[in-house]
PDB file of N, CA, C and O in Angstrom:
ATOM      1  N   UNK A   1       0.809  -1.054  -0.005  1.00  0.00           N
ATOM      2  CA  UNK A   1      -0.068  -0.025   0.025  1.00  0.00           C
ATOM      3  C   UNK A   1       0.993   1.290  -0.018  1.00  0.00           C
ATOM      4  O   UNK A   1       2.040   1.304   0.630  1.00  0.00           O
ATOM      5  N   UNK A   2       0.619   2.206  -0.745  1.00  0.00           N
ATOM      6  CA  UNK A   2       1.151   3.434  -0.654  1.00  0.00           C
ATOM      7  C   UNK A   2       0.496   4.517   0.035  1.00  0.00           C
ATOM      8  O   UNK A   2      -0.670   4.769  -0.266  1.00  0.00           O
ATOM      9  N   UNK A   3       1.089   5.193   0.920  1.00  0.00           N
ATOM     10  CA  UNK A   3       0.346   6.181   1.905  1.00  0.00           C
ATOM     11  C   UNK A   3       0.836   7.439   1.616  1.00  0.00           C
ATOM     12  O   UNK A   3       1.969   7.445   1.136  1.00  0.00           O
ATOM     13  N   UNK A   4       0.291   8.513   1.778  1.00  0.00           N
ATOM     14  CA  UNK A   4       0.668   9.913   2.001  1.00  0.00           C
ATOM     15  C   UNK A   4       0.316  10.313   3.248  1.00  0.00           C
ATOM     16  O   UNK A   4      -0.787  10.079   3.740  1.00  0.00           O
ATOM     17  N   UNK A   5       1.392  11.037   3.910  1.00  0.00           N
ATOM     18  CA  UNK A   5       1.181  11.541   5.097  1.00  0.00           C
ATOM     19  C   UNK A   5       0.530  12.970   5.037  1.00  0.00           C
ATOM     20  O   UNK A   5       1.085  13.908   4.464  1.00  0.00           O
ATOM     21  N   UNK A   6      -0.738  13.075   5.697  1.00  0.00           N
ATOM     22  CA  UNK A   6      -1.394  14.414   5.762  1.00  0.00           C
ATOM     23  C   UNK A   6      -1.083  15.301   6.902  1.00  0.00           C
ATOM     24  O   UNK A   6      -1.660  15.168   7.981  1.00  0.00           O
ATOM     25  N   UNK A   7      -0.237  16.150   6.700  1.00  0.00           N
ATOM     26  CA  UNK A   7       0.208  17.318   7.894  1.00  0.00           C
ATOM     27  C   UNK A   7      -0.798  18.339   8.035  1.00  0.00           C
ATOM     28  O   UNK A   7      -0.925  18.866   9.140  1.00  0.00           O
ATOM     29  N   UNK A   8      -1.493  18.675   7.126  1.00  0.00           N
ATOM     30  CA  UNK A   8      -2.370  19.915   7.313  1.00  0.00           C
ATOM     31  C   UNK A   8      -3.380  20.110   6.360  1.00  0.00           C
ATOM     32  O   UNK A   8      -3.172  19.682   5.224  1.00  0.00           O
ATOM     33  N   UNK A   9      -4.310  20.609   6.583  1.00  0.00           N
ATOM     34  CA  UNK A   9      -5.558  20.784   5.678  1.00  0.00           C
ATOM     35  C   UNK A   9      -6.138  21.940   5.596  1.00  0.00           C
ATOM     36  O   UNK A   9      -5.481  22.794   6.191  1.00  0.00           O
ATOM     37  N   UNK A  10      -7.243  22.405   5.036  1.00  0.00           N
ATOM     38  CA  UNK A  10      -7.698  23.513   4.701  1.00  0.00           C
ATOM     39  C   UNK A  10      -8.545  23.886   6.112  1.00  0.00           C
ATOM     40  O   UNK A  10      -8.525  25.024   6.581  1.00  0.00           O
ATOM     41  N   UNK A  11      -9.256  22.825   6.693  1.00  0.00           N
ATOM     42  CA  UNK A  11     -10.086  23.151   7.790  1.00  0.00           C
ATOM     43  C   UNK A  11      -9.506  22.805   9.146  1.00  0.00           C
ATOM     44  O   UNK A  11     -10.224  22.740  10.143  1.00  0.00           O
ATOM     45  N   UNK A  12      -8.054  22.557   9.179  1.00  0.00           N
ATOM     46  CA  UNK A  12      -7.463  22.123  10.390  1.00  0.00           C
ATOM     47  C   UNK A  12      -8.028  20.848  10.909  1.00  0.00           C
ATOM     48  O   UNK A  12      -8.106  20.619  12.116  1.00  0.00           O
ATOM     49  N   UNK A  13      -8.431  19.998   9.958  1.00  0.00           N
ATOM     50  CA  UNK A  13      -9.036  18.680  10.831  1.00  0.00           C
ATOM     51  C   UNK A  13      -7.962  17.772  11.321  1.00  0.00           C
ATOM     52  O   UNK A  13      -8.161  17.090  12.326  1.00  0.00           O
ATOM     53  N   UNK A  14      -6.882  17.725  10.697  1.00  0.00           N
ATOM     54  CA  UNK A  14      -5.607  16.990  11.182  1.00  0.00           C
ATOM     55  C   UNK A  14      -4.890  17.716  12.449  1.00  0.00           C
ATOM     56  O   UNK A  14      -4.328  17.018  13.293  1.00  0.00           O
ATOM     57  N   UNK A  15      -4.915  18.852  12.540  1.00  0.00           N
ATOM     58  CA  UNK A  15      -4.851  19.607  13.873  1.00  0.00           C
ATOM     59  C   UNK A  15      -5.796  19.062  14.982  1.00  0.00           C
ATOM     60  O   UNK A  15      -5.444  18.714  16.109  1.00  0.00           O
ATOM     61  N   UNK A  16      -7.134  19.046  14.438  1.00  0.00           N
ATOM     62  CA  UNK A  16      -8.099  18.958  15.305  1.00  0.00           C
ATOM     63  C   UNK A  16      -8.274  17.601  16.059  1.00  0.00           C
ATOM     64  O   UNK A  16      -8.782  17.345  17.151  1.00  0.00           O
ATOM     65  N   UNK A  17      -7.566  16.666  14.928  1.00  0.00           N
ATOM     66  CA  UNK A  17      -7.619  15.117  15.678  1.00  0.00           C
ATOM     67  C   UNK A  17      -6.358  14.969  16.433  1.00  0.00           C
ATOM     68  O   UNK A  17      -6.204  13.981  17.152  1.00  0.00           O
ATOM     69  N   UNK A  18      -5.481  15.836  16.332  1.00  0.00           N
ATOM     70  CA  UNK A  18      -4.202  15.678  17.321  1.00  0.00           C
ATOM     71  C   UNK A  18      -4.640  16.266  18.483  1.00  0.00           C
ATOM     72  O   UNK A  18      -4.074  16.038  19.552  1.00  0.00           O
ATOM     73  N   UNK A  19      -5.780  17.146  18.370  1.00  0.00           N
ATOM     74  CA  UNK A  19      -6.167  17.474  19.875  1.00  0.00           C
ATOM     75  C   UNK A  19      -7.101  16.669  20.472  1.00  0.00           C
ATOM     76  O   UNK A  19      -7.552  16.905  21.593  1.00  0.00           O
ATOM     77  N   UNK A  20      -7.438  15.685  19.760  1.00  0.00           N
ATOM     78  CA  UNK A  20      -8.202  14.486  20.300  1.00  0.00           C
ATOM     79  C   UNK A  20      -7.260  13.650  21.163  1.00  0.00           C
ATOM     80  O   UNK A  20      -7.377  13.445  22.371  1.00  0.00           O
ATOM     81  N   UNK A  21      -6.258  13.179  20.303  1.00  0.00           N
ATOM     82  CA  UNK A  21      -4.966  12.743  21.124  1.00  0.00           C
ATOM     83  C   UNK A  21      -3.775  12.948  19.935  1.00  0.00           C
ATOM     84  O   UNK A  21      -3.748  12.760  18.719  1.00  0.00           O
ATOM     85  N   UNK A  22      -2.959  13.359  20.785  1.00  0.00           N
ATOM     86  CA  UNK A  22      -1.536  14.100  20.193  1.00  0.00           C
ATOM     87  C   UNK A  22      -0.690  12.803  19.460  1.00  0.00           C
ATOM     88  O   UNK A  22       0.241  12.993  18.677  1.00  0.00           O
ATOM     89  N   UNK A  23      -1.191  11.436  19.862  1.00  0.00           N
ATOM     90  CA  UNK A  23      -0.523  10.462  19.200  1.00  0.00           C
ATOM     91  C   UNK A  23      -0.947  10.072  17.698  1.00  0.00           C
ATOM     92  O   UNK A  23      -0.310   9.434  16.860  1.00  0.00           O
ATOM     93  N   UNK A  24      -2.293  10.688  17.618  1.00  0.00           N
ATOM     94  CA  UNK A  24      -2.924  10.238  16.212  1.00  0.00           C
ATOM     95  C   UNK A  24      -2.255  10.746  15.008  1.00  0.00           C
ATOM     96  O   UNK A  24      -1.566  11.741  15.232  1.00  0.00           O
ATOM     97  N   UNK A  25      -2.265  10.414  14.023  1.00  0.00           N
ATOM     98  CA  UNK A  25      -1.838  10.935  12.706  1.00  0.00           C
ATOM     99  C   UNK A  25      -2.628  10.583  11.502  1.00  0.00           C
ATOM    100  O   UNK A  25      -3.383   9.611  11.537  1.00  0.00           O
ATOM    101  N   UNK A  26      -2.516  11.232  10.556  1.00  0.00           N
ATOM    102  CA  UNK A  26      -3.530  10.907   9.434  1.00  0.00           C
ATOM    103  C   UNK A  26      -2.599  10.608   8.100  1.00  0.00           C
ATOM    104  O   UNK A  26      -1.568  11.170   7.729  1.00  0.00           O
ATOM    105  N   UNK A  27      -3.375   9.469   7.492  1.00  0.00           N
ATOM    106  CA  UNK A  27      -2.445   9.095   6.288  1.00  0.00           C
ATOM    107  C   UNK A  27      -3.498   9.053   5.305  1.00  0.00           C
ATOM    108  O   UNK A  27      -4.664   8.910   5.673  1.00  0.00           O
ATOM    109  N   UNK A  28      -3.136   9.184   3.859  1.00  0.00           N
ATOM    110  CA  UNK A  28      -4.037   8.882   2.767  1.00  0.00           C
ATOM    111  C   UNK A  28      -3.602   7.642   2.179  1.00  0.00           C
ATOM    112  O   UNK A  28      -2.428   7.496   1.841  1.00  0.00           O
ATOM    113  N   UNK A  29      -4.541   6.662   2.019  1.00  0.00           N
ATOM    114  CA  UNK A  29      -3.972   5.242   1.625  1.00  0.00           C
ATOM    115  C   UNK A  29      -4.570   5.596  -0.007  1.00  0.00           C
ATOM    116  O   UNK A  29      -5.733   5.788  -0.364  1.00  0.00           O
ATOM    117  N   UNK A  30      -3.323   5.597  -0.803  1.00  0.00           N
ATOM    118  CA  UNK A  30      -3.662   5.778  -2.213  1.00  0.00           C
ATOM    119  C   UNK A  30      -4.213   4.555  -2.987  1.00  0.00           C
ATOM    120  O   UNK A  30      -4.867   4.637  -4.028  1.00  0.00           O
ATOM    121  N   UNK A  31      -3.799   3.179  -2.224  1.00  0.00           N
ATOM    122  CA  UNK A  31      -4.442   2.208  -2.962  1.00  0.00           C
ATOM    123  C   UNK A  31      -5.851   2.317  -3.038  1.00  0.00           C
ATOM    124  O   UNK A  31      -6.584   2.261  -4.026  1.00  0.00           O
ATOM    125  N   UNK A  32      -6.196   2.529  -1.488  1.00  0.00           N
ATOM    126  CA  UNK A  32      -7.989   2.411  -1.305  1.00  0.00           C
ATOM    127  C   UNK A  32      -8.567   3.833  -1.609  1.00  0.00           C
ATOM    128  O   UNK A  32      -9.791   3.948  -1.537  1.00  0.00           O
ATOM    129  N   UNK A  33      -7.937   4.755  -1.888  1.00  0.00           N
ATOM    130  CA  UNK A  33      -8.398   6.152  -1.929  1.00  0.00           C
ATOM    131  C   UNK A  33      -9.193   6.548  -0.768  1.00  0.00           C
ATOM    132  O   UNK A  33     -10.253   7.153  -0.931  1.00  0.00           O
ATOM    133  N   UNK A  34      -8.745   6.243   0.412  1.00  0.00           N
ATOM    134  CA  UNK A  34      -9.252   6.604   1.765  1.00  0.00           C
ATOM    135  C   UNK A  34      -8.305   7.258   2.763  1.00  0.00           C
ATOM    136  O   UNK A  34      -7.101   7.036   2.888  1.00  0.00           O
ATOM    137  N   UNK A  35      -9.090   8.129   3.472  1.00  0.00           N
ATOM    138  CA  UNK A  35      -8.092   8.740   4.639  1.00  0.00           C
ATOM    139  C   UNK A  35      -8.153   7.549   5.778  1.00  0.00           C
ATOM    140  O   UNK A  35      -9.054   6.724   5.929  1.00  0.00           O
ATOM    141  N   UNK A  36      -6.992   7.688   6.501  1.00  0.00           N
ATOM    142  CA  UNK A  36      -7.096   6.468   7.746  1.00  0.00           C
ATOM    143  C   UNK A  36      -6.505   7.344   8.955  1.00  0.00           C
ATOM    144  O   UNK A  36      -5.784   8.291   8.644  1.00  0.00           O
ATOM    145  N   UNK A  37      -6.735   7.119  10.182  1.00  0.00           N
ATOM    146  CA  UNK A  37      -6.246   7.578  11.355  1.00  0.00           C
ATOM    147  C   UNK A  37      -5.173   6.330  11.894  1.00  0.00           C
ATOM    148  O   UNK A  37      -5.472   5.137  11.870  1.00  0.00           O
ATOM    149  N   UNK A  38      -4.099   6.782  12.294  1.00  0.00           N
ATOM    150  CA  UNK A  38      -3.280   5.945  12.824  1.00  0.00           C
ATOM    151  C   UNK A  38      -2.832   6.308  14.216  1.00  0.00           C
ATOM    152  O   UNK A  38      -3.080   7.445  14.619  1.00  0.00           O
ATOM    153  N   UNK A  39      -2.153   5.397  15.043  1.00  0.00           N
ATOM    154  CA  UNK A  39      -1.744   5.949  16.261  1.00  0.00           C
ATOM    155  C   UNK A  39      -0.213   5.515  16.318  1.00  0.00           C
ATOM    156  O   UNK A  39       0.208   4.424  15.934  1.00  0.00           O
ATOM    157  N   UNK A  40       0.610   6.627  16.903  1.00  0.00           N
ATOM    158  CA  UNK A  40       1.891   6.534  17.037  1.00  0.00           C
ATOM    159  C   UNK A  40       2.344   5.328  18.032  1.00  0.00           C
ATOM    160  O   UNK A  40       2.167   5.425  19.246  1.00  0.00           O
ATOM    161  N   UNK A  41       2.955   4.161  17.420  1.00  0.00           N
ATOM    162  CA  UNK A  41       3.279   3.062  18.330  1.00  0.00           C
ATOM    163  C   UNK A  41       4.254   2.449  17.507  1.00  0.00           C
ATOM    164  O   UNK A  41       4.422   2.898  16.374  1.00  0.00           O
ATOM    165  N   UNK A  42       5.051   1.301  17.990  1.00  0.00           N
ATOM    166  CA  UNK A  42       5.864   0.576  17.311  1.00  0.00           C
ATOM    167  C   UNK A  42       5.332  -0.384  15.968  1.00  0.00           C
ATOM    168  O   UNK A  42       5.868  -0.511  14.867  1.00  0.00           O
ATOM    169  N   UNK A  43       4.330  -0.876  16.393  1.00  0.00           N
ATOM    170  CA  UNK A  43       3.550  -1.801  15.196  1.00  0.00           C
ATOM    171  C   UNK A  43       2.076  -1.520  15.307  1.00  0.00           C
ATOM    172  O   UNK A  43       1.492  -1.104  16.308  1.00  0.00           O
ATOM    173  N   UNK A  44       1.546  -1.818  14.093  1.00  0.00           N
ATOM    174  CA  UNK A  44       0.289  -1.843  14.001  1.00  0.00           C
ATOM    175  C   UNK A  44      -0.409  -0.477  14.365  1.00  0.00           C
ATOM    176  O   UNK A  44      -1.304  -0.373  15.204  1.00  0.00           O
ATOM    177  N   UNK A  45       0.164   0.642  13.561  1.00  0.00           N
ATOM    178  CA  UNK A  45      -0.346   1.935  13.871  1.00  0.00           C
ATOM    179  C   UNK A  45      -1.883   1.958  13.423  1.00  0.00           C
ATOM    180  O   UNK A  45      -2.637   2.675  14.082  1.00  0.00           O
ATOM    181  N   UNK A  46      -2.277   1.400  12.606  1.00  0.00           N
ATOM    182  CA  UNK A  46      -3.686   1.681  12.222  1.00  0.00           C
ATOM    183  C   UNK A  46      -4.850   1.552  13.369  1.00  0.00           C
ATOM    184  O   UNK A  46      -4.975   0.619  14.163  1.00  0.00           O
ATOM    185  N   UNK A  47      -5.609   2.632  13.265  1.00  0.00           N
ATOM    186  CA  UNK A  47      -6.828   2.939  14.218  1.00  0.00           C
ATOM    187  C   UNK A  47      -8.240   2.713  13.607  1.00  0.00           C
ATOM    188  O   UNK A  47      -9.092   1.979  14.107  1.00  0.00           O
ATOM    189  N   UNK A  48      -8.398   3.500  12.359  1.00  0.00           N
ATOM    190  CA  UNK A  48      -9.590   3.460  11.751  1.00  0.00           C
ATOM    191  C   UNK A  48      -9.582   3.880  10.097  1.00  0.00           C
ATOM    192  O   UNK A  48      -8.495   4.267   9.668  1.00  0.00           O
ATOM    193  N   UNK A  49     -10.237   3.851   9.550  1.00  0.00           N
ATOM    194  CA  UNK A  49     -10.610   4.416   8.020  1.00  0.00           C
ATOM    195  C   UNK A  49     -11.638   5.384   8.278  1.00  0.00           C
ATOM    196  O   UNK A  49     -12.601   5.022   8.954  1.00  0.00           O
ATOM    197  N   UNK A  50     -11.572   6.778   7.763  1.00  0.00           N
ATOM    198  CA  UNK A  50     -12.483   7.461   7.734  1.00  0.00           C
ATOM    199  C   UNK A  50     -13.421   7.295   6.598  1.00  0.00           C
ATOM    200  O   UNK A  50     -12.918   7.170   5.481  1.00  0.00           O
ATOM    201  N   UNK A  51     -14.855   7.273   6.733  1.00  0.00           N
ATOM    202  CA  UNK A  51     -15.803   6.879   5.502  1.00  0.00           C
ATOM    203  C   UNK A  51     -16.096   7.961   4.680  1.00  0.00           C
ATOM    204  O   UNK A  51     -16.980   7.891   3.826  1.00  0.00           O
ATOM    205  N   UNK A  52     -15.417   8.969   4.871  1.00  0.00           N
ATOM    206  CA  UNK A  52     -15.934  10.176   3.908  1.00  0.00           C
ATOM    207  C   UNK A  52     -14.615  10.430   2.946  1.00  0.00           C
ATOM    208  O   UNK A  52     -13.476  10.016   3.160  1.00  0.00           O
ATOM    209  N   UNK A  53     -15.020  11.126   1.963  1.00  0.00           N
ATOM    210  CA  UNK A  53     -14.131  11.479   0.752  1.00  0.00           C
ATOM    211  C   UNK A  53     -13.273  12.556   1.166  1.00  0.00           C
ATOM    212  O   UNK A  53     -12.325  12.749   0.405  1.00  0.00           O
ATOM    213  N   UNK A  54     -13.358  13.357   2.234  1.00  0.00           N
ATOM    214  CA  UNK A  54     -13.195  14.600   2.435  1.00  0.00           C
ATOM    215  C   UNK A  54     -12.814  14.682   3.956  1.00  0.00           C
ATOM    216  O   UNK A  54     -13.459  14.013   4.764  1.00  0.00           O
ATOM    217  N   UNK A  55     -11.921  15.377   4.309  1.00  0.00           N
ATOM    218  CA  UNK A  55     -11.586  15.503   5.807  1.00  0.00           C
ATOM    219  C   UNK A  55     -12.317  16.934   6.193  1.00  0.00           C
ATOM    220  O   UNK A  55     -11.833  18.015   5.859  1.00  0.00           O
ATOM    221  N   UNK A  56     -13.731  16.778   7.050  1.00  0.00           N
ATOM    222  CA  UNK A  56     -14.524  17.877   7.205  1.00  0.00           C
ATOM    223  C   UNK A  56     -15.011  17.604   8.822  1.00  0.00           C
ATOM    224  O   UNK A  56     -14.472  16.692   9.448  1.00  0.00           O
ATOM    225  N   UNK A  57     -15.845  18.276   9.324  1.00  0.00           N
ATOM    226  CA  UNK A  57     -16.338  18.263  10.765  1.00  0.00           C
ATOM    227  C   UNK A  57     -16.826  16.829  10.752  1.00  0.00           C
ATOM    228  O   UNK A  57     -16.622  16.336  11.861  1.00  0.00           O
ATOM    229  N   UNK A  58     -17.248  16.193  10.130  1.00  0.00           N
ATOM    230  CA  UNK A  58     -17.941  14.721  10.176  1.00  0.00           C
ATOM    231  C   UNK A  58     -16.781  14.048  10.479  1.00  0.00           C
ATOM    232  O   UNK A  58     -16.939  13.154  11.310  1.00  0.00           O
ATOM    233  N   UNK A  59     -15.482  14.226   9.997  1.00  0.00           N
ATOM    234  CA  UNK A  59     -14.386  13.334  10.591  1.00  0.00           C
ATOM    235  C   UNK A  59     -14.119  13.456  11.911  1.00  0.00           C
ATOM    236  O   UNK A  59     -13.881  12.454  12.585  1.00  0.00           O
ATOM    237  N   UNK A  60     -14.125  14.731  12.453  1.00  0.00           N
ATOM    238  CA  UNK A  60     -13.977  14.909  14.061  1.00  0.00           C
ATOM    239  C   UNK A  60     -14.891  13.994  14.910  1.00  0.00           C
ATOM    240  O   UNK A  60     -14.520  13.210  15.784  1.00  0.00           O
ATOM    241  N   UNK A  61     -16.187  14.243  14.481  1.00  0.00           N
ATOM    242  CA  UNK A  61     -17.159  13.584  15.000  1.00  0.00           C
ATOM    243  C   UNK A  61     -16.897  11.892  15.140  1.00  0.00           C
ATOM    244  O   UNK A  61     -17.039  11.094  16.066  1.00  0.00           O
ATOM    245  N   UNK A  62     -16.499  11.797  13.904  1.00  0.00           N
ATOM    246  CA  UNK A  62     -16.527  10.137  13.672  1.00  0.00           C
ATOM    247  C   UNK A  62     -15.201   9.525  14.416  1.00  0.00           C
ATOM    248  O   UNK A  62     -15.286   8.380  14.859  1.00  0.00           O
ATOM    249  N   UNK A  63     -13.993  10.245  14.564  1.00  0.00           N
ATOM    250  CA  UNK A  63     -12.953  10.004  15.522  1.00  0.00           C
ATOM    251  C   UNK A  63     -13.321   9.945  16.866  1.00  0.00           C
ATOM    252  O   UNK A  63     -13.159   8.943  17.562  1.00  0.00           O
ATOM    253  N   UNK A  64     -13.896  11.172  17.311  1.00  0.00           N
ATOM    254  CA  UNK A  64     -14.252  11.005  18.642  1.00  0.00           C
ATOM    255  C   UNK A  64     -15.256   9.894  19.112  1.00  0.00           C
ATOM    256  O   UNK A  64     -15.133   9.338  20.204  1.00  0.00           O
ATOM    257  N   UNK A  65     -16.069   9.660  18.388  1.00  0.00           N
ATOM    258  CA  UNK A  65     -16.952   8.564  18.488  1.00  0.00           C
ATOM    259  C   UNK A  65     -16.412   7.327  18.518  1.00  0.00           C
ATOM    260  O   UNK A  65     -16.940   6.578  19.340  1.00  0.00           O
ATOM    261  N   UNK A  66     -15.547   6.887  17.897  1.00  0.00           N
ATOM    262  CA  UNK A  66     -14.677   5.566  17.852  1.00  0.00           C
ATOM    263  C   UNK A  66     -13.655   5.345  18.671  1.00  0.00           C
ATOM    264  O   UNK A  66     -13.014   4.294  18.680  1.00  0.00           O
ATOM    265  N   UNK A  67     -13.405   6.498  19.539  1.00  0.00           N
ATOM    266  CA  UNK A  67     -12.409   6.240  20.579  1.00  0.00           C
ATOM    267  C   UNK A  67     -12.633   4.990  21.418  1.00  0.00           C
ATOM    268  O   UNK A  67     -13.790   4.641  21.654  1.00  0.00           O
ATOM    269  N   UNK A  68     -11.573   4.276  21.893  1.00  0.00           N
ATOM    270  CA  UNK A  68     -11.556   3.448  22.840  1.00  0.00           C
ATOM    271  C   UNK A  68     -12.483   3.808  24.038  1.00  0.00           C
ATOM    272  O   UNK A  68     -13.381   3.071  24.446  1.00  0.00           O
ATOM    273  N   UNK A  69     -12.204   4.868  24.488  1.00  0.00           N
ATOM    274  CA  UNK A  69     -13.015   5.509  25.738  1.00  0.00           C
ATOM    275  C   UNK A  69     -14.393   5.521  25.490  1.00  0.00           C
ATOM    276  O   UNK A  69     -15.090   5.450  26.503  1.00  0.00           O
ATOM    277  N   UNK A  70     -15.049   5.602  24.276  1.00  0.00           N
ATOM    278  CA  UNK A  70     -16.383   5.670  24.135  1.00  0.00           C
ATOM    279  C   UNK A  70     -16.910   4.126  23.387  1.00  0.00           C
ATOM    280  O   UNK A  70     -17.905   4.030  22.669  1.00  0.00           O
ATOM    281  N   UNK A  71     -16.142   3.186  23.691  1.00  0.00           N
ATOM    282  CA  UNK A  71     -16.406   1.870  22.932  1.00  0.00           C
ATOM    283  C   UNK A  71     -17.637   1.425  23.872  1.00  0.00           C
ATOM    284  O   UNK A  71     -18.511   0.858  23.217  1.00  0.00           O
ATOM    285  N   UNK A  72     -17.898   1.532  25.131  1.00  0.00           N
ATOM    286  CA  UNK A  72     -19.251   0.862  25.709  1.00  0.00           C
ATOM    287  C   UNK A  72     -20.422   1.738  25.070  1.00  0.00           C
ATOM    288  O   UNK A  72     -21.439   1.105  24.785  1.00  0.00           O
ATOM    289  N   UNK A  73     -20.420   2.989  24.828  1.00  0.00           N
ATOM    290  CA  UNK A  73     -21.355   3.708  24.662  1.00  0.00           C
ATOM    291  C   UNK A  73     -21.714   3.293  22.748  1.00  0.00           C
ATOM    292  O   UNK A  73     -22.817   3.107  22.234  1.00  0.00           O
ATOM    293  N   UNK A  74     -20.605   3.267  22.210  1.00  0.00           N
ATOM    294  CA  UNK A  74     -20.784   2.913  20.797  1.00  0.00           C
ATOM    295  C   UNK A  74     -21.303   1.433  20.604  1.00  0.00           C
ATOM    296  O   UNK A  74     -22.057   1.120  19.682  1.00  0.00           O
ATOM    297  N   UNK A  75     -20.961   0.791  21.298  1.00  0.00           N
ATOM    298  CA  UNK A  75     -21.468  -0.844  21.356  1.00  0.00           C
ATOM    299  C   UNK A  75     -22.955  -0.708  21.670  1.00  0.00           C
ATOM    300  O   UNK A  75     -23.775  -1.292  20.962  1.00  0.00           O
ATOM    301  N   UNK A  76     -23.333   0.045  22.712  1.00  0.00           N
ATOM    302  CA  UNK A  76     -25.011   0.223  23.149  1.00  0.00           C
ATOM    303  C   UNK A  76     -25.618   0.822  21.879  1.00  0.00           C
ATOM    304  O   UNK A  76     -26.706   0.341  21.562  1.00  0.00           O
ATOM    305  N   UNK A  77     -25.174   1.676  21.178  1.00  0.00           N
ATOM    306  CA  UNK A  77     -25.847   2.417  20.075  1.00  0.00           C
ATOM    307  C   UNK A  77     -25.921   1.269  18.906  1.00  0.00           C
ATOM    308  O   UNK A  77     -26.983   1.175  18.291  1.00  0.00           O
ATOM    309  N   UNK A  78     -24.971   0.502  18.617  1.00  0.00           N
ATOM    310  CA  UNK A  78     -24.882  -0.288  17.571  1.00  0.00           C
ATOM    311  C   UNK A  78     -26.159  -1.610  18.156  1.00  0.00           C
ATOM    312  O   UNK A  78     -26.905  -2.117  17.318  1.00  0.00           O
ATOM    313  N   UNK A  79     -26.215  -1.889  19.172  1.00  0.00           N
ATOM    314  CA  UNK A  79     -26.975  -3.041  19.828  1.00  0.00           C
ATOM    315  C   UNK A  79     -28.402  -2.498  19.734  1.00  0.00           C
ATOM    316  O   UNK A  79     -29.303  -3.267  19.399  1.00  0.00           O
ATOM    317  N   UNK A  80     -28.660  -1.191  20.016  1.00  0.00           N
ATOM    318  CA  UNK A  80     -30.191  -0.623  19.811  1.00  0.00           C
ATOM    319  C   UNK A  80     -30.744  -0.577  18.503  1.00  0.00           C
ATOM    320  O   UNK A  80     -31.894  -0.815  18.134  1.00  0.00           O
ATOM    321  N   UNK A  81     -29.411  -0.118  17.653  1.00  0.00           N
ATOM    322  CA  UNK A  81     -29.900   0.093  16.114  1.00  0.00           C
ATOM    323  C   UNK A  81     -30.346  -1.370  15.555  1.00  0.00           C
ATOM    324  O   UNK A  81     -31.344  -1.485  14.843  1.00  0.00           O
ATOM    325  N   UNK A  82     -29.612  -2.374  15.892  1.00  0.00           N
ATOM    326  CA  UNK A  82     -29.742  -3.809  15.451  1.00  0.00           C
ATOM    327  C   UNK A  82     -31.157  -4.352  15.939  1.00  0.00           C
ATOM    328  O   UNK A  82     -31.867  -5.048  15.212  1.00  0.00           O
ATOM    329  N   UNK A  83     -31.492  -3.991  17.177  1.00  0.00           N
ATOM    330  CA  UNK A  83     -32.472  -4.539  17.832  1.00  0.00           C
ATOM    331  C   UNK A  83     -33.787  -3.864  17.225  1.00  0.00           C
ATOM    332  O   UNK A  83     -34.871  -4.408  17.434  1.00  0.00           O
ATOM    333  N   UNK A  84     -33.710  -2.679  16.473  1.00  0.00           N
ATOM    334  CA  UNK A  84     -34.796  -1.804  16.050  1.00  0.00           C
ATOM    335  C   UNK A  84     -34.696  -2.553  14.562  1.00  0.00           C
ATOM    336  O   UNK A  84     -35.746  -3.052  14.154  1.00  0.00           O
ATOM    337  N   UNK A  85     -33.667  -2.653  13.833  1.00  0.00           N
ATOM    338  CA  UNK A  85     -33.874  -3.353  12.502  1.00  0.00           C
ATOM    339  C   UNK A  85     -34.082  -4.654  12.751  1.00  0.00           C
ATOM    340  O   UNK A  85     -34.375  -5.112  11.646  1.00  0.00           O
ATOM    341  N   UNK A  86     -34.113  -5.684  13.673  1.00  0.00           N
ATOM    342  CA  UNK A  86     -34.773  -6.864  13.862  1.00  0.00           C
ATOM    343  C   UNK A  86     -36.039  -6.595  14.156  1.00  0.00           C
ATOM    344  O   UNK A  86     -36.799  -7.345  13.543  1.00  0.00           O
ATOM    345  N   UNK A  87     -36.664  -5.701  14.962  1.00  0.00           N
ATOM    346  CA  UNK A  87     -38.059  -5.384  14.970  1.00  0.00           C
ATOM    347  C   UNK A  87     -38.913  -5.335  13.726  1.00  0.00           C
ATOM    348  O   UNK A  87     -39.964  -5.901  13.425  1.00  0.00           O
ATOM    349  N   UNK A  88     -38.081  -4.429  13.064  1.00  0.00           N
ATOM    350  CA  UNK A  88     -38.798  -3.880  11.752  1.00  0.00           C
ATOM    351  C   UNK A  88     -38.814  -5.200  10.819  1.00  0.00           C
ATOM    352  O   UNK A  88     -39.759  -5.284  10.035  1.00  0.00           O
ATOM    353  N   UNK A  89     -37.826  -6.270  10.830  1.00  0.00           N
ATOM    354  CA  UNK A  89     -37.880  -7.536  10.017  1.00  0.00           C
ATOM    355  C   UNK A  89     -38.956  -8.061  10.339  1.00  0.00           C
ATOM    356  O   UNK A  89     -39.727  -8.272   9.402  1.00  0.00           O
ATOM    357  N   UNK A  90     -39.384  -8.436  11.643  1.00  0.00           N
ATOM    358  CA  UNK A  90     -40.248  -9.163  12.352  1.00  0.00           C
ATOM    359  C   UNK A  90     -41.918  -8.687  11.973  1.00  0.00           C
ATOM    360  O   UNK A  90     -42.862  -9.429  11.702  1.00  0.00           O
ATOM    361  N   UNK A  91     -41.890  -7.350  12.056  1.00  0.00           N
ATOM    362  CA  UNK A  91     -43.156  -6.637  11.416  1.00  0.00           C
ATOM    363  C   UNK A  91     -43.438  -6.695  10.181  1.00  0.00           C
ATOM    364  O   UNK A  91     -44.547  -6.328   9.791  1.00  0.00           O
ATOM    365  N   UNK A  92     -42.430  -7.197   9.268  1.00  0.00           N
ATOM    366  CA  UNK A  92     -42.999  -7.133   7.933  1.00  0.00           C
ATOM    367  C   UNK A  92     -43.057  -8.407   7.472  1.00  0.00           C
ATOM    368  O   UNK A  92     -43.505  -8.638   6.348  1.00  0.00           O
TER     369      UNK A  92
END
């Protein structure tokens, strides 16, 4: 895979991501044409793929929502959503 380090952007999204955690950094995966957030450590730096084509305010919300500190809340949201979907399946 070929990566491009994103050090800055028009909306300061990279800077705002670093405010969430100073060890985060952003790469653009040229093979997949997706932005990725990585965490500075010796191995396996990958954290998440940004689901948007551009870096904007949604990116900040997504990074904050997917932080490990928010894992329990995120799993609860997923579970509620799944239960709602299952309920809709049974009703139809």
